[in-house]
VOLOZA-198646 format. One record per residue: residue in one letter; x, y, z of N, C-alpha, C, O in turn; residue number from 1. Coordinates in Angstrom, 3 decimals. Layout:
REM residues N
+------+----------+----------+----------+----------+----------+----------+----------+----------+----------+----------+----------+----------+-----+
: rest :      n.x :      n.y :      n.z :     ca.x :     ca.y :     ca.z :      c.x :      c.y :      c.z :      o.x :      o.y :      o.z :  nr :
+------+----------+----------+----------+----------+----------+----------+----------+----------+----------+----------+----------+----------+-----+
:    A :        X :        Y :        Z :        X :        Y :        Z :        X :        Y :        Z :        X :        Y :        Z : NUM :
...
+------+----------+----------+----------+----------+----------+----------+----------+----------+----------+----------+----------+----------+-----+
REM end
This chain:
REM residues 159
+------+----------+----------+----------+----------+----------+----------+----------+----------+----------+----------+----------+----------+-----+
: rest :      n.x :      n.y :      n.z :     ca.x :     ca.y :     ca.z :      c.x :      c.y :      c.z :      o.x :      o.y :      o.z :  nr :
+------+----------+----------+----------+----------+----------+----------+----------+----------+----------+----------+----------+----------+-----+
:    M :    3.999 :   20.673 :   -1.878 :    4.681 :   22.197 :   -2.046 :    3.228 :   22.484 :   -3.017 :    2.854 :   21.936 :   -4.054 :   1 :
:    A :    2.388 :   23.977 :   -1.895 :    1.640 :   24.312 :   -2.706 :    2.298 :   25.538 :   -3.650 :    3.389 :   26.065 :   -3.431 :   2 :
:    T :    1.560 :   25.806 :   -4.539 :    2.704 :   26.282 :   -5.689 :    1.716 :   28.059 :   -5.262 :    0.786 :   28.278 :   -4.486 :   3 :
:    D :    2.362 :   28.827 :   -6.035 :    1.641 :   30.538 :   -5.059 :    0.313 :   30.572 :   -5.716 :   -0.576 :   31.229 :   -5.174 :   4 :
:    S :    0.105 :   30.017 :   -6.684 :   -1.600 :   30.700 :   -7.092 :   -2.561 :   29.834 :   -6.779 :   -3.702 :   30.083 :   -7.168 :   5 :
:    Q :   -2.260 :   28.453 :   -5.892 :   -2.756 :   28.061 :   -5.375 :   -3.225 :   28.557 :   -4.282 :   -4.424 :   28.528 :   -4.004 :   6 :
:    L :   -2.191 :   29.141 :   -3.436 :   -1.376 :   29.903 :   -1.805 :   -3.027 :   30.853 :   -1.911 :   -4.054 :   30.879 :   -1.233 :   7 :
:    Q :   -2.646 :   31.384 :   -2.873 :   -3.268 :   32.605 :   -3.279 :   -5.207 :   32.054 :   -3.431 :   -6.183 :   32.280 :   -2.715 :   8 :
:    E :   -5.109 :   31.649 :   -4.107 :   -6.482 :   31.385 :   -4.416 :   -7.097 :   30.574 :   -3.067 :   -8.297 :   30.313 :   -2.983 :   9 :
:    G :   -5.997 :   30.164 :   -1.892 :   -6.475 :   29.157 :   -0.815 :   -7.270 :   27.956 :   -1.236 :   -8.382 :   27.566 :   -0.882 :  10 :
:    Q :   -6.560 :   27.566 :   -1.929 :   -6.587 :   26.101 :   -2.808 :   -5.659 :   24.781 :   -2.109 :   -4.439 :   24.879 :   -2.242 :  11 :
:    Q :   -5.909 :   24.215 :   -1.768 :   -4.804 :   22.929 :   -0.939 :   -3.947 :   22.052 :   -2.245 :   -4.516 :   21.584 :   -3.231 :  12 :
:    P :   -2.573 :   21.978 :   -1.989 :   -2.197 :   21.140 :   -3.043 :   -2.947 :   20.060 :   -3.378 :   -4.007 :   19.873 :   -2.781 :  13 :
:    H :   -2.454 :   19.047 :   -4.536 :   -3.055 :   17.734 :   -4.771 :   -1.918 :   17.003 :   -3.947 :   -0.727 :   17.303 :   -3.857 :  14 :
:    P :   -2.585 :   16.010 :   -3.400 :   -1.954 :   15.018 :   -2.628 :   -0.571 :   14.285 :   -3.520 :    0.535 :   13.951 :   -3.095 :  15 :
:    L :   -1.037 :   14.221 :   -4.624 :    0.282 :   13.945 :   -5.664 :    1.438 :   14.546 :   -5.741 :    2.526 :   13.989 :   -5.882 :  16 :
:    D :    1.163 :   16.078 :   -5.623 :    2.075 :   17.419 :   -5.704 :    3.229 :   16.638 :   -4.704 :    4.230 :   16.369 :   -5.368 :  17 :
:    G :    3.304 :   16.345 :   -3.730 :    4.311 :   16.017 :   -2.485 :    4.878 :   14.738 :   -2.620 :    5.848 :   14.343 :   -1.974 :  18 :
:    V :    4.120 :   13.944 :   -3.665 :    4.787 :   12.397 :   -3.849 :    5.554 :   12.705 :   -5.236 :    6.563 :   12.033 :   -5.450 :  19 :
:    R :    5.183 :   13.616 :   -6.151 :    6.249 :   13.846 :   -7.160 :    7.319 :   14.128 :   -6.808 :    8.360 :   13.702 :   -7.307 :  20 :
:    Q :    7.230 :   14.823 :   -5.972 :    8.616 :   15.848 :   -5.410 :    9.345 :   14.985 :   -4.481 :   10.563 :   15.136 :   -4.389 :  21 :
:    E :    8.875 :   14.290 :   -3.932 :    9.431 :   12.811 :   -3.288 :   10.421 :   11.904 :   -4.073 :   11.591 :   11.638 :   -3.799 :  22 :
:    A :    9.807 :   11.577 :   -4.912 :    9.564 :   10.806 :   -6.899 :   11.325 :   11.296 :   -6.861 :   12.463 :   10.828 :   -6.843 :  23 :
:    A :   10.566 :   12.566 :   -6.865 :   12.157 :   13.420 :   -7.547 :   13.174 :   13.235 :   -6.959 :   14.194 :   13.051 :   -7.624 :  24 :
:    R :   13.220 :   13.224 :   -5.809 :   14.609 :   12.754 :   -4.787 :   14.849 :   11.711 :   -4.212 :   15.366 :   11.655 :   -3.096 :  25 :
:    T :   14.400 :   10.435 :   -5.108 :   14.900 :    9.483 :   -4.794 :   14.106 :    8.757 :   -5.990 :   13.217 :    9.184 :   -6.727 :  26 :
:    T :   14.828 :    7.343 :   -5.909 :   14.536 :    6.457 :   -7.279 :   13.928 :    5.238 :   -6.544 :   14.061 :    4.884 :   -5.373 :  27 :
:    A :   13.161 :    4.651 :   -7.655 :   12.482 :    3.644 :   -7.409 :   12.906 :    2.160 :   -6.872 :   12.208 :    1.357 :   -6.253 :  28 :
:    A :   14.435 :    2.027 :   -7.351 :   14.869 :    0.821 :   -6.227 :   14.989 :    0.805 :   -4.890 :   14.949 :   -0.203 :   -4.185 :  29 :
:    Q :   15.254 :    2.817 :   -4.248 :   15.584 :    2.865 :   -3.290 :   13.848 :    2.635 :   -2.470 :   13.733 :    1.961 :   -1.447 :  30 :
:    V :   13.097 :    3.065 :   -2.894 :   11.667 :    2.937 :   -2.269 :   11.650 :    1.539 :   -2.003 :   11.654 :    1.172 :   -0.828 :  31 :
:    R :   11.623 :    0.349 :   -3.326 :   11.801 :   -0.744 :   -3.189 :   11.828 :   -1.491 :   -1.930 :   11.198 :   -2.356 :   -1.322 :  32 :
:    T :   13.277 :   -0.439 :   -1.792 :   14.517 :   -1.393 :   -0.453 :   13.804 :   -0.535 :    0.506 :   13.856 :   -1.068 :    1.615 :  33 :
:    D :   13.338 :    0.269 :    0.525 :   12.361 :    0.578 :    1.776 :   11.472 :    0.041 :    2.010 :   11.214 :   -0.225 :    3.184 :  34 :
:    L :   10.585 :   -0.360 :    0.908 :    9.755 :   -1.292 :    0.972 :    9.675 :   -2.781 :    1.843 :    8.691 :   -3.229 :    2.432 :  35 :
:    N :   10.692 :   -3.233 :    1.754 :   11.121 :   -4.458 :    1.998 :   11.141 :   -4.273 :    3.814 :   10.531 :   -4.900 :    4.681 :  36 :
:    D :   12.282 :   -2.945 :    3.918 :   12.263 :   -3.190 :    5.224 :   11.090 :   -3.063 :    5.732 :   10.805 :   -3.917 :    6.572 :  37 :
:    L :   10.053 :   -2.022 :    5.427 :    9.044 :   -1.686 :    5.999 :    8.046 :   -3.126 :    6.161 :    7.327 :   -3.376 :    7.129 :  38 :
:    T :    8.177 :   -3.736 :    5.278 :    7.314 :   -5.372 :    5.436 :    7.831 :   -5.996 :    6.176 :    7.078 :   -6.678 :    6.871 :  39 :
:    A :    9.136 :   -6.106 :    6.409 :    9.874 :   -6.839 :    7.447 :    9.218 :   -6.360 :    8.862 :    8.818 :   -7.213 :    9.655 :  40 :
:    R :    9.134 :   -5.159 :    9.114 :    8.634 :   -4.538 :   10.570 :    6.968 :   -4.850 :   10.731 :    6.350 :   -5.373 :   11.659 :  41 :
:    Q :    6.528 :   -4.322 :    9.472 :    5.221 :   -4.390 :   10.079 :    4.768 :   -6.167 :    9.965 :    3.833 :   -6.550 :   10.668 :  42 :
:    T :    5.378 :   -7.014 :    9.194 :    4.605 :   -8.217 :    8.970 :    5.497 :   -8.908 :   10.143 :    5.643 :  -10.112 :    9.932 :  43 :
:    A :    6.148 :   -8.423 :   11.364 :    6.883 :   -9.174 :   12.358 :    5.885 :   -8.060 :   13.522 :    4.824 :   -8.648 :   13.317 :  44 :
:    L :    5.689 :   -7.505 :   14.024 :    4.511 :   -6.996 :   14.457 :    2.963 :   -7.447 :   14.078 :    2.095 :   -7.664 :   14.924 :  45 :
:    A :    2.786 :   -7.546 :   12.661 :    0.946 :   -8.512 :   12.890 :    1.314 :   -9.372 :   13.298 :    0.979 :   -9.413 :   14.482 :  46 :
:    V :    2.115 :  -10.558 :   12.899 :    2.075 :  -12.210 :   13.707 :    2.387 :  -12.436 :   14.802 :    2.345 :  -13.604 :   15.189 :  47 :
:    G :    2.857 :  -11.268 :   15.782 :    3.097 :  -11.505 :   17.308 :    1.449 :  -11.593 :   17.349 :    0.450 :  -11.535 :   16.631 :  48 :
:    A :    2.092 :  -11.857 :   19.342 :    1.410 :  -12.232 :   19.920 :    0.504 :  -10.781 :   20.705 :    0.971 :   -9.668 :   20.463 :  49 :
:    G :   -0.547 :  -10.860 :   21.460 :   -0.726 :  -10.096 :   22.355 :   -2.122 :   -9.125 :   21.745 :   -2.749 :   -8.277 :   22.379 :  50 :
:    W :   -2.256 :   -9.396 :   20.888 :   -3.768 :   -9.164 :   20.075 :   -5.017 :   -9.206 :   20.700 :   -5.496 :  -10.267 :   21.101 :  51 :
:    S :   -5.646 :   -8.001 :   20.823 :   -7.057 :   -8.364 :   21.557 :   -7.858 :   -8.699 :   20.347 :   -7.423 :   -8.407 :   19.233 :  52 :
:    A :   -8.950 :   -9.265 :   20.495 :   -9.908 :   -9.464 :   19.343 :  -10.721 :   -8.444 :   18.850 :  -11.295 :   -8.843 :   17.837 :  53 :
:    A :  -11.084 :   -7.017 :   19.206 :  -10.806 :   -6.113 :   18.771 :  -10.144 :   -5.359 :   17.407 :  -10.505 :   -4.603 :   16.505 :  54 :
:    A :   -8.726 :   -6.199 :   17.942 :   -7.900 :   -5.638 :   16.959 :   -8.610 :   -6.577 :   15.287 :   -8.653 :   -5.809 :   14.326 :  55 :
:    E :   -8.931 :   -7.532 :   15.087 :   -9.354 :   -7.955 :   14.042 :  -10.143 :   -7.033 :   13.172 :  -10.171 :   -7.300 :   11.971 :  56 :
:    E :  -10.734 :   -6.073 :   13.572 :  -11.280 :   -5.250 :   12.482 :  -10.409 :   -4.374 :   11.886 :  -10.452 :   -3.994 :   10.716 :  57 :
:    T :   -9.343 :   -3.962 :   13.027 :   -8.096 :   -3.085 :   12.107 :   -7.724 :   -3.984 :   11.113 :   -7.799 :   -3.606 :    9.944 :  58 :
:    F :   -7.318 :   -5.165 :   11.383 :   -6.641 :   -6.010 :   10.627 :   -7.608 :   -6.051 :    9.006 :   -7.139 :   -5.877 :    7.881 :  59 :
:    R :   -8.954 :   -6.318 :    9.356 :   -9.905 :   -6.743 :    7.962 :   -9.743 :   -4.539 :    7.466 :  -10.034 :   -4.196 :    6.320 :  60 :
:    Q :   -9.532 :   -4.048 :    7.943 :   -9.890 :   -2.804 :    7.369 :   -8.373 :   -2.614 :    6.017 :   -8.380 :   -2.520 :    4.789 :  61 :
:    V :   -7.055 :   -2.633 :    7.240 :   -5.682 :   -2.752 :    6.493 :   -5.762 :   -3.721 :    5.316 :   -5.533 :   -3.457 :    4.136 :  62 :
:    I :   -6.150 :   -4.967 :    5.880 :   -5.787 :   -5.473 :    4.799 :   -6.936 :   -5.152 :    3.469 :   -6.655 :   -5.596 :    2.356 :  63 :
:    G :   -8.003 :   -4.497 :    3.640 :   -9.131 :   -4.166 :    2.622 :   -8.348 :   -2.976 :    2.056 :   -8.438 :   -2.900 :    0.830 :  64 :
:    M :   -7.798 :   -2.277 :    2.486 :   -7.082 :   -1.346 :    1.696 :   -5.761 :   -1.459 :    1.095 :   -5.299 :   -0.476 :    0.517 :  65 :
:    E :   -5.150 :   -2.463 :    1.159 :   -3.894 :   -3.207 :    0.768 :   -4.475 :   -3.773 :   -0.724 :   -3.945 :   -3.709 :   -1.834 :  66 :
:    R :   -5.687 :   -4.313 :   -0.334 :   -5.547 :   -4.717 :   -1.878 :   -6.536 :   -4.214 :   -2.287 :   -7.463 :   -4.951 :   -2.622 :  67 :
:    K :   -6.653 :   -2.872 :   -2.389 :   -7.091 :   -1.610 :   -3.274 :   -5.697 :   -1.352 :   -3.963 :   -5.795 :   -1.377 :   -5.190 :  68 :
:    A :   -4.776 :   -1.178 :   -3.624 :   -3.511 :   -1.108 :   -4.518 :   -3.564 :   -2.184 :   -4.894 :   -3.777 :   -2.236 :   -6.106 :  69 :
:    G :   -3.428 :   -3.506 :   -4.218 :   -3.431 :   -4.541 :   -5.693 :   -4.375 :   -4.906 :   -7.051 :   -4.246 :   -5.712 :   -7.973 :  70 :
:    L :   -5.309 :   -3.970 :   -6.721 :   -6.420 :   -3.801 :   -7.631 :   -5.755 :   -2.428 :   -8.737 :   -5.870 :   -2.338 :   -9.959 :  71 :
:    E :   -5.314 :   -1.830 :   -8.126 :   -4.795 :   -0.706 :   -8.830 :   -3.892 :   -0.941 :   -9.878 :   -3.657 :   -0.364 :  -10.939 :  72 :
:    M :   -3.458 :   -1.907 :   -9.326 :   -1.823 :   -2.345 :  -10.366 :   -2.521 :   -3.486 :  -10.770 :   -2.599 :   -3.192 :  -11.963 :  73 :
:    R :   -2.971 :   -4.342 :  -10.702 :   -3.607 :   -5.429 :  -11.734 :   -4.644 :   -4.374 :  -12.956 :   -4.638 :   -4.300 :  -14.185 :  74 :
:    V :   -5.181 :   -3.917 :  -12.239 :   -5.899 :   -3.171 :  -13.757 :   -4.869 :   -2.488 :  -14.871 :   -4.860 :   -2.771 :  -16.069 :  75 :
:    A :   -4.019 :   -1.542 :  -14.220 :   -2.837 :   -1.086 :  -14.562 :   -1.812 :   -2.358 :  -15.923 :   -1.392 :   -2.305 :  -17.079 :  76 :
:    L :   -1.853 :   -3.154 :  -14.988 :   -1.233 :   -4.611 :  -15.681 :   -2.248 :   -5.633 :  -16.682 :   -1.889 :   -6.671 :  -17.239 :  77 :
:    G :   -3.789 :   -4.918 :  -16.724 :   -4.359 :   -5.717 :  -17.669 :   -4.240 :   -7.289 :  -17.506 :   -4.052 :   -7.705 :  -16.363 :  78 :
:    E :   -4.330 :   -8.179 :  -18.526 :   -4.647 :   -9.597 :  -18.336 :   -2.971 :  -10.253 :  -17.411 :   -2.849 :  -11.320 :  -16.808 :  79 :
:    E :   -2.137 :   -9.392 :  -17.573 :   -0.686 :   -9.806 :  -17.099 :   -1.257 :   -9.819 :  -15.366 :   -1.172 :  -10.835 :  -14.677 :  80 :
:    G :   -1.740 :   -8.718 :  -14.936 :   -2.107 :   -8.847 :  -13.792 :   -3.231 :   -9.986 :  -13.040 :   -3.536 :  -10.293 :  -11.887 :  81 :
:    Q :   -3.570 :  -10.332 :  -14.225 :   -4.816 :  -11.559 :  -13.578 :   -4.278 :  -12.293 :  -12.973 :   -4.796 :  -12.622 :  -11.907 :  82 :
:    K :   -3.174 :  -12.805 :  -13.313 :   -2.144 :  -14.071 :  -12.523 :   -2.064 :  -13.622 :  -10.817 :   -2.168 :  -14.394 :   -9.864 :  83 :
:    F :   -1.903 :  -12.513 :  -10.788 :   -1.648 :  -12.341 :   -9.389 :   -3.686 :  -12.115 :   -8.405 :   -4.069 :  -11.370 :   -7.502 :  84 :
:    M :   -4.265 :  -12.987 :   -9.083 :   -5.896 :  -12.488 :   -8.619 :   -5.995 :  -13.997 :   -7.500 :   -6.071 :  -15.188 :   -7.801 :  85 :
:    R :   -5.963 :  -13.471 :   -6.459 :   -6.367 :  -14.766 :   -5.061 :   -7.659 :  -14.839 :   -4.885 :   -8.408 :  -13.968 :   -5.328 :  86 :
:    Y :   -8.063 :  -15.822 :   -4.255 :   -9.541 :  -15.697 :   -3.991 :   -9.106 :  -16.722 :   -2.701 :   -8.576 :  -17.825 :   -2.564 :  87 :
:    T :   -9.908 :  -15.202 :   -1.489 :   -9.748 :  -16.026 :   -0.091 :  -11.191 :  -16.307 :    0.841 :  -12.054 :  -16.374 :   -0.034 :  88 :
:    K :  -11.593 :  -16.422 :    1.621 :  -12.763 :  -16.282 :    1.753 :  -12.839 :  -15.252 :    2.780 :  -12.037 :  -15.169 :    3.709 :  89 :
:    S :  -14.097 :  -14.252 :    2.537 :  -14.720 :  -13.426 :    3.396 :  -13.267 :  -12.977 :    4.637 :  -12.782 :  -13.794 :    5.420 :  90 :
:    L :  -12.851 :  -11.598 :    4.517 :  -12.221 :  -11.025 :    5.599 :  -13.290 :  -11.229 :    6.807 :  -12.841 :  -11.593 :    7.893 :  91 :
:    S :  -14.551 :  -11.030 :    6.677 :  -15.354 :  -10.890 :    7.885 :  -15.721 :  -11.891 :    8.092 :  -16.736 :  -12.043 :    8.772 :  92 :
:    D :  -14.737 :  -13.375 :    7.367 :  -14.692 :  -15.119 :    8.010 :  -13.568 :  -15.154 :    8.876 :  -13.195 :  -16.050 :    9.632 :  93 :
:    M :  -12.991 :  -13.811 :    8.598 :  -11.459 :  -15.238 :    9.160 :  -11.152 :  -14.579 :   11.138 :  -11.458 :  -13.573 :   11.778 :  94 :
:    T :  -10.612 :  -15.510 :   11.335 :  -10.127 :  -15.418 :   12.865 :   -9.254 :  -14.564 :   12.505 :   -8.780 :  -14.208 :   11.426 :  95 :
:    L :   -9.018 :  -14.102 :   14.326 :   -7.482 :  -13.384 :   14.087 :   -5.960 :  -13.707 :   13.412 :   -5.089 :  -13.053 :   12.840 :  96 :
:    P :   -6.205 :  -15.335 :   13.894 :   -4.863 :  -15.527 :   13.621 :   -5.254 :  -16.133 :   11.906 :   -4.703 :  -17.156 :   11.497 :  97 :
:    E :   -5.965 :  -15.580 :   11.281 :   -6.381 :  -16.073 :    9.777 :   -5.637 :  -14.826 :    9.577 :   -4.566 :  -14.871 :    8.971 :  98 :
:    L :   -6.247 :  -13.355 :   10.170 :   -6.499 :  -12.363 :    9.164 :   -4.723 :  -12.297 :    9.761 :   -4.177 :  -11.715 :    8.824 :  99 :
:    Q :   -3.945 :  -12.509 :   10.504 :   -2.303 :  -12.562 :   10.608 :   -1.947 :  -12.762 :    9.339 :   -1.532 :  -11.959 :    8.504 : 100 :
:    A :   -2.132 :  -13.813 :    9.276 :   -1.823 :  -15.016 :    7.864 :   -1.721 :  -14.023 :    6.463 :   -0.861 :  -13.825 :    5.606 : 101 :
:    E :   -3.156 :  -13.500 :    6.750 :   -3.569 :  -13.302 :    5.397 :   -3.138 :  -11.418 :    5.127 :   -3.353 :  -10.790 :    4.091 : 102 :
:    Y :   -2.793 :  -11.127 :    5.822 :   -2.242 :   -9.317 :    6.226 :   -0.322 :  -10.031 :    5.233 :    0.100 :   -9.649 :    4.141 : 103 :
:    A :    0.123 :  -10.741 :    5.884 :    1.453 :  -11.299 :    4.985 :    1.402 :  -11.800 :    3.876 :    2.232 :  -11.581 :    2.994 : 104 :
:    E :    0.334 :  -12.607 :    3.761 :    0.135 :  -12.681 :    2.056 :   -0.216 :  -11.720 :    1.243 :    0.164 :  -11.446 :    0.104 : 105 :
:    T :   -1.196 :  -11.099 :    2.140 :   -1.326 :   -9.960 :    1.237 :   -0.199 :   -9.287 :    0.612 :   -0.053 :   -9.017 :   -0.580 : 106 :
:    R :    0.606 :   -9.046 :    1.631 :    1.887 :   -7.832 :    1.281 :    2.859 :   -8.664 :    0.137 :    3.260 :   -8.274 :   -0.960 : 107 :
:    R :    3.036 :   -9.752 :    0.726 :    3.589 :  -10.889 :   -0.555 :    3.166 :  -10.300 :   -1.780 :    3.834 :   -9.544 :   -2.485 : 108 :
:    V :    1.779 :  -10.780 :   -2.018 :    1.119 :  -10.476 :   -3.543 :    1.231 :   -9.033 :   -3.730 :    1.318 :   -8.685 :   -4.908 : 109 :
:    T :    1.259 :   -7.732 :   -2.486 :    1.367 :   -6.515 :   -3.060 :    2.802 :   -6.192 :   -3.856 :    3.148 :   -5.449 :   -4.775 : 110 :
:    L :    3.235 :   -6.859 :   -3.261 :    4.968 :   -6.504 :   -3.808 :    5.306 :   -7.256 :   -4.853 :    6.140 :   -6.727 :   -5.588 : 111 :
:    E :    4.951 :   -8.273 :   -5.152 :    5.128 :   -8.900 :   -6.434 :    4.438 :   -8.390 :   -7.492 :    4.887 :   -8.573 :   -8.623 : 112 :
:    L :    3.402 :   -7.767 :   -7.325 :    2.561 :   -6.862 :   -8.403 :    3.510 :   -5.549 :   -8.220 :    4.225 :   -5.337 :   -9.200 : 113 :
:    L :    3.614 :   -4.830 :   -7.375 :    4.885 :   -3.778 :   -7.726 :    5.914 :   -3.898 :   -8.509 :    6.186 :   -2.965 :   -9.264 : 114 :
:    D :    6.840 :   -5.282 :   -8.491 :    7.589 :   -6.078 :   -9.518 :    7.462 :   -6.264 :  -10.862 :    8.135 :   -6.568 :  -11.847 : 115 :
:    E :    6.054 :   -5.891 :  -10.456 :    5.906 :   -6.385 :  -12.166 :    5.207 :   -5.157 :  -12.636 :    5.143 :   -5.198 :  -13.865 : 116 :
:    L :    4.719 :   -4.200 :  -12.207 :    4.737 :   -3.226 :  -12.741 :    5.366 :   -2.139 :  -12.943 :    4.920 :   -1.153 :  -13.530 : 117 :
:    L :    6.833 :   -2.311 :  -12.290 :    7.804 :   -1.504 :  -12.323 :    8.842 :   -2.351 :  -13.484 :    9.942 :   -1.966 :  -13.879 : 118 :
:    N :    8.375 :   -3.155 :  -13.733 :    9.347 :   -4.218 :  -15.095 :    8.285 :   -3.921 :  -16.411 :    8.624 :   -3.951 :  -17.595 : 119 :
:    T :    7.196 :   -3.686 :  -15.998 :    6.298 :   -3.389 :  -16.976 :    6.550 :   -1.936 :  -18.180 :    5.867 :   -0.919 :  -18.064 : 120 :
:    P :    7.148 :   -2.020 :  -18.793 :    7.299 :   -0.376 :  -20.033 :    6.239 :   -0.352 :  -20.078 :    5.479 :   -1.319 :  -20.130 : 121 :
:    G :    5.947 :    0.909 :  -20.065 :    5.200 :    2.357 :  -20.652 :    3.845 :    2.078 :  -19.461 :    2.951 :    2.911 :  -19.611 : 122 :
:    V :    3.580 :    1.058 :  -18.341 :    2.405 :    1.194 :  -17.621 :    2.345 :    1.878 :  -16.617 :    3.294 :    2.302 :  -15.957 : 123 :
:    K :    0.810 :    2.086 :  -16.369 :    0.533 :    3.138 :  -15.535 :   -0.293 :    3.213 :  -14.645 :   -1.390 :    3.076 :  -15.185 : 124 :
:    A :   -0.474 :    3.429 :  -13.009 :   -1.283 :    3.017 :  -12.711 :   -2.099 :    4.231 :  -12.125 :   -1.889 :    5.394 :  -12.469 : 125 :
:    W :   -3.054 :    3.845 :  -11.204 :   -4.263 :    4.918 :  -11.157 :   -4.146 :    5.270 :   -9.537 :   -4.579 :    4.458 :   -8.720 : 126 :
:    T :   -3.458 :    6.686 :   -9.056 :   -3.651 :    6.832 :   -7.395 :   -3.750 :    7.905 :   -7.527 :   -3.042 :    8.548 :   -8.302 : 127 :
:    F :   -5.026 :    8.593 :   -6.512 :   -5.060 :    9.634 :   -6.263 :   -6.057 :   10.315 :   -6.923 :   -6.377 :   11.459 :   -6.600 : 128 :
:    G :   -6.632 :    9.632 :   -7.926 :   -7.308 :   10.011 :   -8.827 :   -6.666 :   10.144 :   -9.813 :   -7.159 :   10.970 :  -10.581 : 129 :
:    E :   -5.562 :    9.590 :  -10.221 :   -4.507 :   10.179 :  -11.391 :   -3.721 :    9.207 :  -11.876 :   -2.982 :    8.577 :  -11.120 : 130 :
:    E :   -3.780 :    8.964 :  -13.180 :   -2.615 :    7.708 :  -13.941 :   -1.484 :    8.175 :  -13.817 :   -1.413 :    9.309 :  -14.291 : 131 :
:    V :   -0.135 :    7.633 :  -13.192 :    0.861 :    7.961 :  -12.787 :    2.049 :    6.596 :  -13.319 :    1.899 :    5.380 :  -13.204 : 132 :
:    P :    3.065 :    7.276 :  -13.835 :    4.390 :    6.417 :  -13.818 :    4.552 :    5.536 :  -12.695 :    3.996 :    5.920 :  -11.666 : 133 :
:    P :    5.283 :    4.266 :  -12.632 :    5.107 :    3.366 :  -11.737 :    6.541 :    4.207 :  -10.825 :    6.803 :    3.844 :   -9.679 : 134 :
:    D :    7.119 :    4.996 :  -11.311 :    8.296 :    5.939 :  -10.257 :    7.703 :    6.910 :   -9.196 :    8.263 :    7.268 :   -8.160 : 135 :
:    I :    6.613 :    7.228 :   -9.590 :    5.120 :    7.818 :   -8.815 :    4.675 :    7.227 :   -8.124 :    4.457 :    7.635 :   -6.983 : 136 :
:    Y :    4.367 :    6.053 :   -8.522 :    2.990 :    4.851 :   -8.095 :    3.931 :    4.280 :   -6.861 :    3.487 :    4.063 :   -5.733 : 137 :
:    I :    4.776 :    4.152 :   -7.107 :    5.803 :    3.687 :   -5.687 :    6.217 :    4.037 :   -4.434 :    6.696 :    3.509 :   -3.430 : 138 :
:    V :    5.699 :    5.632 :   -5.025 :    6.316 :    6.654 :   -3.402 :    5.191 :    6.665 :   -2.902 :    5.178 :    6.839 :   -1.684 : 139 :
:    A :    3.557 :    6.457 :   -3.752 :    2.299 :    6.934 :   -3.262 :    1.927 :    5.323 :   -2.253 :    1.290 :    5.183 :   -1.209 : 140 :
:    L :    2.550 :    4.448 :   -3.011 :    2.181 :    3.204 :   -2.477 :    3.057 :    2.785 :   -1.486 :    2.732 :    1.889 :   -0.707 : 141 :
:    R :    4.292 :    3.424 :   -1.427 :    5.079 :    2.932 :    0.302 :    4.122 :    4.605 :    1.246 :    3.667 :    4.440 :    2.378 : 142 :
:    Q :    4.066 :    5.214 :    0.935 :    3.124 :    5.921 :    2.130 :    2.147 :    5.572 :    2.348 :    1.802 :    5.950 :    3.468 : 143 :
:    R :    1.266 :    4.877 :    1.749 :   -0.298 :    4.340 :    2.174 :    0.262 :    2.967 :    2.452 :   -0.790 :    2.385 :    2.715 : 144 :
:    L :    1.467 :    1.806 :    2.604 :    1.343 :    1.010 :    3.372 :    1.829 :    1.865 :    4.670 :    1.104 :    1.694 :    5.650 : 145 :
:    T :    2.919 :    2.749 :    4.852 :    3.407 :    3.237 :    6.406 :    2.067 :    3.528 :    6.716 :    1.610 :    3.067 :    7.762 : 146 :
:    R :    1.344 :    4.231 :    5.966 :   -0.039 :    4.714 :    6.934 :   -0.692 :    3.826 :    7.626 :   -0.976 :    4.000 :    8.811 : 147 :
:    L :   -1.198 :    2.096 :    6.524 :   -1.615 :    1.133 :    6.933 :   -1.082 :    0.437 :    8.297 :   -1.791 :    0.209 :    9.278 : 148 :
:    G :    0.329 :    0.137 :    8.175 :    1.220 :   -0.198 :    9.426 :    1.173 :    0.744 :   10.216 :    1.217 :    0.147 :   11.291 : 149 :
:    D :    1.093 :    2.164 :   10.528 :    0.766 :    2.894 :   11.551 :   -0.297 :    2.340 :   12.362 :   -0.234 :    2.074 :   13.562 : 150 :
:    A :   -1.376 :    2.181 :   11.501 :   -2.548 :    2.117 :   12.076 :   -3.141 :    0.711 :   12.681 :   -4.217 :    0.578 :   13.263 : 151 :
:    L :   -1.951 :   -0.530 :   12.334 :   -1.993 :   -1.640 :   13.344 :   -1.289 :   -1.365 :   14.377 :   -1.869 :   -1.710 :   15.406 : 152 :
:    A :    0.031 :   -0.741 :   14.601 :    0.515 :   -0.418 :   15.828 :    0.133 :    0.236 :   16.474 :    0.357 :    0.309 :   17.682 : 153 :
:    E :   -0.702 :    1.032 :   15.677 :   -1.748 :    2.173 :   16.988 :   -2.514 :    1.115 :   17.664 :   -2.602 :    1.242 :   18.886 : 154 :
:    E :   -3.305 :   -0.292 :   16.919 :   -4.122 :   -0.953 :   17.790 :   -3.322 :   -1.736 :   19.017 :   -3.554 :   -1.879 :   20.217 : 155 :
:    K :   -2.382 :   -2.124 :   18.219 :   -1.499 :   -2.706 :   19.160 :   -1.220 :   -2.366 :   20.224 :   -1.230 :   -3.099 :   21.213 : 156 :
:    L :   -0.895 :   -1.082 :   20.199 :   -0.564 :   -0.057 :   21.715 :   -1.827 :   -0.311 :   22.448 :   -1.869 :   -0.714 :   23.610 : 157 :
:    Q :   -2.796 :   -0.067 :   21.743 :   -4.373 :    0.008 :   22.658 :   -4.823 :   -1.153 :   23.371 :   -5.688 :   -1.229 :   24.244 : 158 :
:    D :   -3.886 :   -2.314 :   22.714 :   -4.323 :   -4.198 :   23.563 :   -3.415 :   -4.253 :   24.479 :   -3.339 :   -5.236 :   25.215 : 159 :
+------+----------+----------+----------+----------+----------+----------+----------+----------+----------+----------+----------+----------+-----+
REM end
């Protein structure tokens, strides 16, 4: 929601303004439950059949963006975050079945990292160019993962 001064000056609200408002209306536990449901739906879609070879690029983009969220959380967790580091072959070298499996594995690690972030006192993570506490970060992450899943669903509809 834009403030009166932002509207008067013609400025757009910062993306975190909406995230903060949403975080104030819910709990991290509820958002985490929502992420479980979202993950179940998105993973079922991703592993399903009927994808064209053109979907590989969408999978690569979506996985890459989710890995960026993982990086944000690993950095926030410092040394503790390094235990979540995974080494895979390059996404560009993965076939569609490998990408489908990697999508599910990336999500599993994302949620493990998130749980670690939520359970680590005093930690903050970067999102939208600002350092935020976990109760804000989880809402931003849910929005991001929803958009990424929507991109996959759109690709599926085109196939």
